C-alpha positions in Angstrom: -16.1 3.6 -1.5 -15.0 5.2 2.0 -18.5 6.8 1.9 -19.1 5.7 5.5 -16.8 7.1 6.7 -17.7 10.6 5.3 -21.6 9.8 5.5 -21.6 8.0 8.4 -19.1 7.8 10.8 -17.5 11.0 11.0 -21.3 12.5 11.0 -22.1 10.4 14.2 -18.8 11.0 15.9 -19.1 14.9 15.6 -22.6 14.9 16.6 -22.2 12.8 19.7 -18.8 15.2 20.8 -21.3 17.8 20.1 -23.6 16.6 22.1 -21.4 15.6 25.0 -20.2 18.7 25.2 -23.3 20.3 25.7 -25.2 18.2 27.6 -23.3 15.5 29.3 -24.2 11.4 28.1 -25.9 11.1 25.0 -30.0 10.7 25.2 -32.4 12.4 22.4 -31.1 14.3 19.4 -33.0 16.1 17.2 -30.0 16.0 14.6 -30.6 12.6 13.7 -33.3 12.0 11.3 -36.2 13.6 12.7 -35.1 12.4 16.7 -33.6 9.3 17.8 -31.6 7.9 21.1 -28.3 8.4 20.2 -26.8 6.6 23.5 -26.7 3.2 21.7 -23.6 2.2 19.5 -22.2 6.0 20.2 -19.5 3.8 21.9 -19.6 1.3 19.2 -16.1 2.0 18.9 -14.6 2.4 22.6 -11.5 3.9 21.5 -13.8 6.8 20.2 -13.7 8.0 23.8 -10.4 9.3 23.2 -12.2 11.4 20.3 -14.9 12.6 22.5 -12.2 13.8 25.2 -10.1 15.7 22.4 -13.7 17.4 21.2 -15.1 18.1 17.9 -12.8 19.6 16.1 -10.0 17.4 16.5 -12.1 14.2 14.7 -10.2 14.0 11.5 -6.9 14.3 13.1 -7.5 12.2 16.2 -8.8 9.4 14.2 -5.7 8.4 12.3 -4.0 8.4 15.7 -7.0 6.3 17.3 -6.7 3.8 14.0 -2.6 4.0 14.4 -3.2 3.2 18.3 -5.8 0.1 17.4 -4.0 -1.7 15.1 -1.0 -1.4 17.5 -2.6 -2.5 20.1 -4.0 -5.8 18.3 -0.5 -6.6 16.9 0.7 -6.3 20.7 -1.8 -8.4 21.7 -1.7 -11.5 19.5 2.0 -11.4 20.3 0.8 -12.3 23.5 -0.9 -14.5 23.0 0.9 -15.9 20.4 3.4 -16.7 23.2 0.7 -17.8 25.5 0.5 -20.7 22.9 4.9 -21.5 23.5 5.4 -19.7 20.2 8.9 -18.8 19.7 9.5 -15.0 20.2 10.2 -14.9 16.1 7.4 -16.6 15.3 5.0 -14.8 17.6 6.9 -11.0 16.0 5.7 -12.7 12.7 2.5 -13.4 13.1 1.8 -10.0 15.5 2.4 -8.1 11.7 0.6 -10.7 9.7 -2.8 -10.2 12.1 -1.9 -6.4 12.4 -1.5 -5.8 8.7 -4.1 -8.6 7.6 -7.0 -7.2 5.1 -9.9 -7.3 7.8 -7.7 -4.8 9.3 -5.8 -2.5 7.1 -9.0 -2.5 5.1 -11.2 -2.4 7.4 -9.2 0.9 9.5 -11.2 2.8 7.1 -14.2 2.0 8.7 -13.0 2.1 11.9 -15.3 -0.7 13.7 -13.1 -3.1 11.7 -9.5 -2.7 13.8 -11.7 -1.9 17.1 -12.8 -5.7 16.6 -9.2 -7.5 15.3 -7.8 -5.7 18.8 -11.2 -7.4 21.0 -10.4 -10.6 19.3 -6.9 -10.9 19.9 -7.9 -10.3 23.4 -10.3 -12.7 23.5 -8.0 -14.9 22.5 -5.3 -14.9 25.1 -8.2 -14.3 27.7 -8.9 -17.6 27.0 -5.9 -18.9 26.7 -4.9 -17.3 29.9 -8.3 -19.0 31.3 -7.9 -22.5 29.6 -3.7 -23.4 30.3 -3.0 -21.3 33.5 -6.5 -20.7 35.2 -6.2 -17.1 34.8 -9.6 -15.8 34.7 -9.2 -11.9 35.0 -9.1 -10.9 31.7 -12.2 -12.9 29.9 -15.1 -10.7 31.4 -13.3 -7.6 29.7 -13.3 -8.9 26.5 -16.8 -10.0 26.9 -17.7 -6.2 28.7 -16.3 -4.7 25.8 -17.5 -6.5 22.6 -21.2 -6.2 24.4 -20.8 -2.6 25.0 -20.0 -2.3 21.1 -21.9 -4.4 19.4 -24.9 -7.7 21.5 -24.7 -9.3 18.2 -21.4 -10.0 18.2 -21.4 -12.3 21.4 -23.1 -14.6 19.0 -20.8 -13.9 16.0 -17.3 -14.7 17.9 -19.2 -17.1 20.2 -19.3 -19.0 17.5 -15.8 -18.4 16.8 -14.5 -19.5 20.1 -16.6 -22.2 20.5 -14.7 -23.5 17.4 -11.8 -22.5 18.1 -12.1 -24.4 21.8 -13.2 -27.6 19.7 -9.9 -26.5 17.6 -7.8 -26.2 21.1 -8.9 -29.7 22.6 -8.6 -32.0 19.9 -4.8 -30.7 19.3 -4.1 -31.8 22.6 -6.2 -34.6 22.3 -8.0 -33.6 25.5 -11.7 -33.3 23.1 -14.2 -35.2 26.0 -17.4 -33.5 27.5 -16.0 -34.2 30.9 -12.9 -32.0 30.0 -15.4 -29.4 27.6 -18.7 -29.5 30.5 -16.7 -27.3 33.3 -14.4 -25.2 31.1 -17.7 -24.0 29.1 -19.4 -23.3 32.1 -16.3 -21.0 33.7 -16.2 -19.4 30.6 -20.2 -19.0 30.5 -19.7 -17.3 34.2 -17.2 -15.2 33.4 -18.9 -14.0 30.4 -21.7 -13.5 32.3 -20.2 -11.1 34.2 -18.7 -9.3 31.4 -22.3 -8.4 30.1 -23.3 -7.1 33.1 -20.4 -4.5 33.0 -22.1 -3.6 29.6 -25.5 -3.6 31.2 -25.7 0.5 30.4 -25.1 -0.2 26.8 -26.3 -3.8 26.5 -29.8 -2.7 27.4 -29.9 0.5 25.2 -28.8 -1.5 22.3 -30.9 -4.6 22.2 -33.8 -2.5 22.3 -32.8 -0.5 19.6 -31.8 -3.3 17.9 -35.2 -4.9 18.5 -37.3 -2.3 17.8 -35.8 -1.3 14.8 -37.8 -1.8 11.7 -34.8 -3.7 10.3 -34.4 -6.1 13.9 -38.1 -6.6 14.1 -41.2 -5.7 11.1 -41.3 -6.0 7.3 -37.2 -4.3 6.8 -35.5 -7.4 6.9 -33.2 -9.3 4.7 -33.9 -12.5 6.4 -37.1 -13.9 4.2 -34.6 -12.9 1.4 -31.6 -14.3 2.1 -33.0 -17.4 3.6 -34.8 -18.7 0.5 -31.3 -19.2 -0.9 -30.8 -23.2 -2.1 -28.8 -24.8 0.2 -26.0 -25.8 -1.7 -26.3 -23.6 -4.6 -23.0 -22.7 -5.8 -21.8 -18.5 -5.6 -21.7 -17.0 -8.4 -17.8 -17.2 -10.9 -17.2 -13.5 -10.2 -18.0 -14.1 -5.5 -15.9 -17.4 -6.1 -12.9 -15.6 -7.9 -12.8 -12.7 -6.0 -13.0 -14.7 -2.4 -9.6 -16.1 -4.3 -8.2 -13.1 -5.6 -8.3 -11.9 -2.2 -6.2 -14.3 -0.3 -3.1 -12.8 -2.5 -4.1 -9.5 -1.9 -6.8 -6.5 -1.1 -6.5 -4.7 -4.4 -5.6 -7.2 -6.9 -9.0 -6.7 -8.6 -8.4 -3.2 -7.7 -8.3 -0.5 -5.0 -11.2 1.4 -3.8 -13.9 3.4 -6.5 -11.6 1.4 -9.0 -12.5 -2.3 -7.6 -14.1 -4.5 -10.2 -14.9 -7.9 -7.5 -18.2 -8.9 -5.8 -19.8 -6.5 -4.6 -17.6 -3.3 -3.5 -14.0 -3.1 -1.9 -15.0 -2.9 1.9 -17.8 -5.8 1.6 -16.0 -8.3 -0.6 -13.9 -11.5 1.4 -11.0 -9.5 3.8 -9.5 -13.1 3.2 -5.6 -11.3 2.8 -3.5 -12.5 6.0 0.2 -12.3 3.9 1.6 -14.8 1.0 3.5 -16.6 3.8 0.0 -18.2 5.0 -0.3 -19.7 2.0 2.8 -21.5 1.5 2.9 -22.3 5.1 -1.0 -23.4 5.8 -0.4 -26.8 4.1 3.1 -27.5 5.9 1.5 -28.2 8.9 -0.4 -31.7 8.4 2.8 -33.9 7.8 3.5 -32.8 11.5 0.6 -33.8 13.0 -0.7 -37.6 14.3 -3.4 -38.9 11.9 -6.5 -38.0 14.4 -5.4 -34.8 14.7 -4.7 -34.3 10.8 -8.3 -35.6 10.0 -10.0 -33.2 12.4 -7.4 -30.5 10.7 -8.6 -31.0 7.8 -12.3 -31.1 8.2 -12.2 -28.3 10.4 -10.9 -25.7 7.4 -13.4 -27.6 5.2 -16.2 -26.3 7.2 -14.7 -22.9 7.4 -14.0 -23.1 3.7 -17.2 -23.9 2.3 -19.3 -20.8 2.9 -16.9 -19.3 0.1 -18.7 -21.8 -2.4 -22.0 -22.1 -0.8 -23.4 -18.6 0.3 -26.7 -20.3 2.0 -23.7 -20.9 5.2 -22.3 -17.9 5.6 -25.4 -16.0 5.8 -27.1 -18.3 7.7 -23.6 -17.8 10.0 -25.3 -14.1 10.0 -28.4 -15.6 10.9 -29.8 -13.9 7.7 -29.4 -10.9 8.6 -27.1 -9.7 5.5 -24.9 -10.7 2.8 -21.7 -9.9 4.8 -18.5 -11.4 4.7 -16.8 -9.0 7.5 -16.0 -10.9 10.6 -16.3 -14.0 8.7 -13.8 -12.9 6.3 -11.1 -12.5 9.7 -12.3 -15.9 11.2 -10.9 -17.9 7.9 -7.6 -15.9 8.2 -7.0 -15.9 11.5 -7.2 -20.0 10.9 -4.5 -19.9 8.3 -2.3 -17.9 10.3 -2.9 -20.1 13.4 -1.7 -23.2 11.1 0.8 -21.7 9.4 2.7 -19.8 12.5 2.5 -23.6 13.9 4.0 -24.9 10.9 6.7 -22.5 11.0 7.5 -22.9 14.6 7.9 -26.6 13.7 10.0 -26.1 10.4 12.3 -24.0 12.2 12.5 -26.0 15.4 12.9 -29.9 13.5 14.7 -28.4 11.0 12.2 -30.0 8.4 9.3 -29.2 5.7 7.8 -31.4 3.2 9.0 -30.3 -0.3 6.8 -31.9 -2.4 3.3 -30.2 -0.8 6.0 -27.0 -1.0 6.4 -27.5 -4.7 2.4 -28.5 -4.7 1.1 -25.4 -2.9 3.3 -23.1 -5.1 2.3 -24.6 -8.5 -1.3 -24.3 -7.0 -1.3 -20.9 -6.1 0.1 -19.5 -9.3 -2.6 -21.6 -11.0 -5.2 -19.6 -9.0 -3.4 -16.2 -9.0 -3.5 -16.6 -12.8 -7.3 -18.6 -13.4 -9.1 -16.6 -15.7 -12.2 -16.0 -13.4 -13.4 -12.8 -14.9 -14.7 -11.6 -18.7 -12.6 -8.8 -18.7 -9.3 -8.3 -18.0 -9.4 -6.8 -14.3 -6.3 -8.4 -12.1 -3.3 -5.9 -11.8 -0.4 -7.2 -13.5 1.6 -5.2 -11.2 0.8 -6.4 -7.9 -0.2 -10.1 -9.7 4.0 -10.3 -10.4 5.0 -9.1 -7.4 3.1 -12.2 -5.8 4.4 -14.3 -8.2 7.6 -13.6 -7.2 7.3 -13.8 -3.7 5.8 -17.0 -3.8 9.2 -18.3 -5.4 11.1 -16.1 -3.0 9.2 -17.4 0.0 9.4 -21.1 -0.9 13.0 -20.6 -1.4 13.5 -19.0 1.6 11.6 -21.8 3.6 13.5 -24.0 1.9 16.5 -23.2 2.5 15.7 -22.3 6.5 14.2 -25.9 7.1 17.7 -27.5 5.8 20.1 -28.6 8.7 22.6 -26.2 9.9 21.0 -23.2 8.0 22.7 -19.8 8.8 20.4 -17.7 11.2 20.5 -15.0 9.4 18.1 -16.8 6.2 15.0 -16.4 9.1 15.8 -12.4 9.2 15.9 -12.6 5.7 12.5 -14.2 5.9 11.2 -11.6 8.0 12.3 -8.7 6.2 10.6 -10.2 2.9 7.4 -10.6 5.0 7.8 -6.8 5.9 8.4 -5.3 2.6 5.6 -7.5 1.4 3.2 -5.8 3.7 4.3 -2.2 3.6 3.9 -2.8 -0.1 0.8 -4.2 -0.6 -0.8 -2.4 2.4 0.1 0.8 1.6 -1.6 0.1 -2.2 -4.7 -0.5 0.3 -4.5 2.6 2.1 -3.3 5.3 -0.2 -4.7 4.4 -3.7 -8.2 6.0 -2.7 -9.6 9.2 -2.4 -8.9 10.9 1.0 -9.6 13.7 2.9 -6.7 16.3 2.7 -5.4 18.7 5.2 -5.9 21.4 3.2 -9.5 20.5 2.2 -10.1 20.7 5.9 -9.5 24.8 6.1 -11.8 25.5 2.5 -15.4 26.5 2.3 -16.1 23.0 1.2 -17.8 19.7 2.4 -18.8 19.7 5.1 -17.4 23.3 6.4 -19.0 24.2 3.1 -21.5 27.7 2.8 -23.8 25.6 4.3 -22.2 26.5 8.0 -22.9 30.3 7.2 -26.4 29.7 6.2 -27.3 28.0 9.7 -25.4 30.4 11.8 -27.4 33.5 9.4 -30.5 31.8 10.7 -29.5 30.9 14.2 -29.0 34.4 14.8 -32.3 34.9 13.7 -34.1 32.3 15.6 -33.7 31.3 17.8 -37.1 28.8 18.0 -37.0 24.9 17.7 -37.4 24.3 14.1 -36.4 22.0 11.2 -34.3 22.3 7.7 -34.0 20.8 5.3 -31.7 20.7 1.9 -31.8 19.7 -1.1 -28.3 18.9 -1.6 -25.5 16.9 0.2 -22.0 18.4 1.8 -20.3 15.6 2.5 -17.3 15.2 -0.1 -18.2 11.2 -0.4 -19.1 9.6 -3.7 -22.5 8.4 -2.3 -24.9 11.5 -1.9 -25.1 11.6 2.2 -28.2 12.1 4.3 -26.5 12.4 7.6 -25.4 16.1 7.1 -27.7 17.3 10.0 -25.2 15.5 12.5 -21.7 16.7 10.9 -23.3 20.1 10.4 -25.1 20.9 13.4 -28.9 21.2 12.6 -31.9 19.5 12.9 -33.2 17.9 9.7 -35.6 15.1 8.6 -33.5 12.6 6.5 -31.3 10.0 8.1 -28.8 7.4 7.7 -28.5 4.5 10.3 -28.3 0.4 10.4 -31.2 0.9 13.2 -33.1 4.1 12.7 -35.7 4.7 14.8 -39.1 2.2 14.0 -42.0 5.3 14.1 -39.8 7.9 12.1 -39.5 5.2 9.4 -43.4 4.0 10.2 -44.3 7.5 9.6 -42.3 7.7 6.5 -43.6 4.1 5.2 -47.1 5.2 5.4 -46.7 8.7 4.1 -44.9 6.9 1.2 -41.7 7.7 1.3 -40.2 4.3 1.9 -40.9 1.5 0.5 -41.6 -1.6 4.1 -41.0 -4.1 1.6 -37.1 -2.7 0.6 -34.9 -3.4 3.7 -32.5 -0.5 2.6 -35.2 2.0 2.9 -35.6 1.5 6.5 -31.9 2.2 6.7 -31.7 5.2 4.5 -34.5 7.6 4.9 -34.4 10.3 2.5 -37.0 12.5 4.7 -39.6 15.0 3.9 -37.2 17.2 0.9 -39.8 16.8 -1.4 -43.0 16.9 0.3 -43.8 20.4 1.0 -46.8 19.6 2.9 -45.1 17.3 5.4 -42.7 20.1 6.0 -45.3 22.0 6.8 -46.4 20.1 9.2 -43.3 19.1 11.1 -41.6 22.4 11.5 -39.5 22.6 8.5 -39.0 26.4 9.0 -36.0 26.8 6.4 -34.9 25.2 3.2 -31.5 25.7 1.5 -30.6 25.3 -1.8 -28.4 25.3 -4.5 -29.2 24.3 -7.7 -32.2 22.2 -7.0 -34.9 24.4 -5.6 -38.3 23.1 -5.6 -41.0 25.3 -7.5 -43.4 25.0 -4.9 -41.1 27.1 -2.2 -41.7 30.0 -4.3 -45.3 30.2 -3.8 -45.3 29.0 0.1 -41.7 30.8 1.2 -40.1 33.8 1.4 -36.5 33.7 -0.1 -34.1 35.3 2.4 -31.2 36.0 1.4 -28.1 34.2 -0.6 -24.4 33.3 1.1 -22.0 32.6 -1.5 -23.8 29.8 -3.4 -26.7 28.5 -1.0 -30.2 30.1 -0.6 -32.1 30.3 2.0 -36.1 29.9 2.4 -38.0 30.1 4.9 -41.6 28.7 5.2 -44.5 31.1 5.6 -46.9 28.6 6.2 -44.7 26.4 8.9 -47.4 25.2 11.6 -46.2 25.4 15.7 -43.9 22.5 17.4 -47.7 21.2 18.4 -50.9 21.7 16.3 -54.7 20.3 16.7 -56.9 18.2 14.7 -60.8 17.5 15.4 -61.2 14.9 12.7 -59.4 11.5 12.4 -59.2 9.0 10.1 -58.2 5.3 10.3 -55.0 4.3 8.8 -56.5 1.3 7.2 -58.1 3.6 5.3 -55.9 6.4 4.3 -53.4 3.3 3.5 -55.1 3.4 0.5 -54.7 7.1 -1.1 -52.5 8.0 -3.4 -49.6 10.4 -2.4 -51.0 13.3 -3.2 -54.6 12.5 -1.4 -51.8 11.5 1.7 -50.7 15.4 2.0 -54.1 16.8 0.8 -55.7 14.2 3.7 -52.7 15.5 6.2 -54.0 19.2 6.0 -57.6 17.7 7.4 -57.7 15.3 9.5 -55.3 13.1 11.9 -54.3 9.7 11.2 -54.8 6.6 14.1 -54.3 3.2 14.3 -57.0 1.0 13.8 -57.2 0.0 16.9 -56.7 3.2 19.1 -60.0 4.5 17.6 -61.1 4.5 21.1 -58.8 6.6 22.4 -60.2 9.6 20.3 -63.6 9.8 21.7 -64.6 13.6 21.1 -63.1 13.6 17.5 -65.5 13.4 14.6 -64.2 10.3 12.1 -62.7 12.0 8.6 -64.9 11.0 5.2 -62.3 10.4 2.6 -65.1 12.7 0.4 -64.3 15.2 1.9 -60.7 15.2 0.7 -59.5 17.8 -1.4 -59.7 17.5 -5.3 -56.2 17.4 -6.6 -57.2 19.6 -9.2 -58.6 21.8 -6.4 -55.8 22.5 -4.5 -55.0 26.1 -4.2 -52.4 28.1 -2.1 -55.8 30.2 -1.0 -57.0 26.7 0.4 -53.5 25.7 1.7 -53.4 28.5 3.8 -56.9 28.3 5.0 -56.1 24.5 6.4 -52.8 25.4 7.5 -55.4 28.4 10.0 -57.6 25.8 11.0 -54.8 23.8 12.3 -52.9 26.8 13.8 -56.2 27.9 16.1 -55.3 26.1 19.6 -51.8 25.4 18.9 -48.5 24.7 21.7 -47.3 27.8 23.4 -43.8 26.9 23.9 -42.0 27.4 27.2 -39.3 25.5 27.3 -37.6 23.1 24.2 -34.1 21.4 24.1 -32.9 17.6 23.1 -34.9 16.1 25.9 -37.4 19.0 27.2 -40.2 20.2 25.6 -43.3 22.2 28.0 -45.8 24.9 27.4 -49.0 25.6 27.0 -52.6 25.1 25.2 -56.2 26.0 25.6 -58.7 23.9 23.6 -61.7 25.5 22.3 -62.9 21.5 21.8 -62.0 18.2 22.6 -59.2 18.0 20.1 -56.0 15.9 19.2 -52.2 17.2 19.4 -49.8 16.3 16.9 -46.6 17.1 18.5 -43.4 17.3 15.9 -41.6 14.6 17.5 -41.5 10.4 16.5 -43.3 8.5 19.2 -41.1 7.1 21.3 -41.6 5.7 24.4 -38.9 7.1 26.0 -40.5 10.5 25.9 -42.8 11.1 28.8 -45.5 13.1 28.7 -48.0 15.0 31.3 -50.6 16.8 30.8 -51.4 19.1 34.0 -49.5 17.5 35.9 -50.2 13.9 35.4 -49.0 11.0 33.4 -50.6 10.7 29.8 -50.1 8.4 27.2 -49.2 9.4 24.5 -51.2 8.5 20.7 -49.7 7.2 17.8 -50.5 9.6 14.9 -49.4 9.3 11.3 -48.0 5.9 11.9 -45.4 7.2 13.9 -45.2 10.7 14.9 -46.4 11.3 19.1 -50.4 12.6 19.5 -52.1 13.4 22.4 -56.0 13.8 23.2 -56.9 16.7 25.1 -60.3 17.8 26.7 -61.5 21.3 26.2 -60.1 23.9 28.2 -56.1 25.5 29.3 -53.8 22.9 29.7 -50.0 22.5 30.6 -48.0 20.2 28.6 -44.7 18.4 29.9 -42.6 16.1 27.6 -39.2 15.2 29.6 -37.1 12.0 27.7 -34.9 9.7 29.5 -33.0 6.6 28.6 -35.3 3.8 29.3 -33.0 1.1 30.6 -29.9 3.1 31.7 -30.8 3.3 35.4 -31.3 -0.5 35.6 -28.1 -1.3 33.1 -26.5 0.8 36.1 -27.4 -1.9 38.5 -26.7 -4.5 36.4 -23.0 -3.0 36.0 -22.5 -2.7 39.8 -24.1 -6.4 40.0 -21.1 -7.1 37.9 -18.5 -5.6 39.7 -19.4 -6.7 43.1 -18.9 -10.4 41.6 -16.0 -10.0 39.6 -14.3 -8.4 43.1 -15.5 -11.0 45.1 -14.8 -13.8 42.8 -11.0 -12.5 43.1 -11.1 -12.3 46.9 -12.4 -15.2 47.0 -9.9 -17.3 44.9 -7.2 -15.1 46.5 -8.2 -16.1 49.9 -8.8 -19.7 48.5 -5.0 -20.0 47.2 -3.6 -18.1 50.0 -4.8 -21.0 52.4 -4.1 -24.3 50.1 -0.1 -22.5 49.8 -0.4 -22.5 53.9 -1.7 -26.0 53.8 
């Protein structure tokens, strides 16, 4: 496990860093799938800006420092949050350690996003407490800004958490009334709105990409499937067992690829927050008034229920996925919150409930050794360590709570916590396959001989072309389809949580991606197995090792072999823009077999039924003219390609955001452009803005009249300028509010 780090995070960081060094602000990149806007989420982790400054060649080492700094920053911020709650220095230090070394942070650091969310949550908590207890508002918009620019959906996720936390704080302080809540929530909404305005350039572009992706809207969604789960259907034993064991340790039922619990090492519950929390959390209840005690029990019950009944956890995520992720973190936080309050009171009042302590230890040991699983998958060394530490912590807490107990016991307790965290978290980090420094200097993985093959091609061909590979270079256990991002070439495959919608629609219409399978909208395998579609989409070069498509030997020239990488050049590849004089309705095309679809695209373009009125001048293609499967030959293939090559675009300029050239149409024709349809691409024909047409489900087309034409396509971010304007408004509101409140306070002090 950890494949996302190598197959998704690193390739995206590398591509964005390369793009920024060449072009500046990330926009459209042909290295992503068959082309996609990469501005959204390029700062999903805002700390990545330090990686971009360091450059693409320092990503591996830079990531180590970045993750260390985020964990440290999260712990320090959480320390000051606890101090704002009037916790002692000692308790605040323990809380900072437990927070920094919880499962969500340490295990999640391999995915990098989790550590930023942990820091951001600590900042949000500190910002709220400053607003709530000290009427200091300036941090709150900053916390909301960081959430908004990273992942707008988290405004909902962390918003739910914050509402629950606000209610908890008011219950705890006996101030839970509509009169008290209303002005506070209004202030939070106003300040949050300013924070959202700050993030305008990111927020708008991200929301649009999410909504326009097949996953965000359309057929490819988990919502229907996940929402059909019965309301009180109990989670399967494996999931419940995993949830319980993950409170004790991240690795008690396996690490990395050896993880034996529910789903996988990362997606399983991340509840671990230190063994002292499990012992201390029940101790808070004897210290509480009856009404507050009832509220606290109800509160923790609500957060624990989704573990038993998955429907509520999926509903928490709006049925967008079968996740734990941040939900795990919220459960862990409330365990930390309750236990630290209990520890503070135990130390101050020198009082502990012995019966609850004994019952808690016995219950925890029973839960630890309960046979949840059919196979013996529990790590015996870790389970023994946990058993010993629970007894040690219980003894230390008992003696710390005695009157006149020596102060050094507190420091022994602290040292014991540090030993636990170091041991259990080092297991999480180190008992996994890692990219080593030696590997970075070898001709392997992303630095394999693909790099040399790409350099060879680049030396002999300076035109726009795509490259397909029949192998993956990533060292991950899962097959990588983002090699184009990591190795700097334009391919046809791509993995993204939110792939470009028309790129996916094209693959779906061609039968490459199944529109009813959500995961296939994210894992887009590209055109490698479809040589005819490669020809039509400017896949000029193919790289192979052992696996070679037999048809390549007929339609390609074998150029050379660099070590273990064979380089093929497609002899029949079509230009960036070529023309059709026939059209076929999409409804008719959908009913064809995959082989028929490939053959048919050699004869006609496919238009949406609603766009037939836009293709006046073309002749409707008759399905009886479809090439018979056994009538296909290389000679016929060459003939079809020659027909499509008669009127083609002569390219003058082509880079990531500009395509320009000339074309002579011998009749009214449809020009197929090998770029996925996207509203960010603005088209001009003969200097006049012209509407584009969706061809073949998702590629770009333009209807041309007979004659000579100049073509210009320019890509720009659609909502970036509007977002900058919103950001400036947010800055003005923030500054205006600061000066207004400062002046009002000055007048009040003078009076």
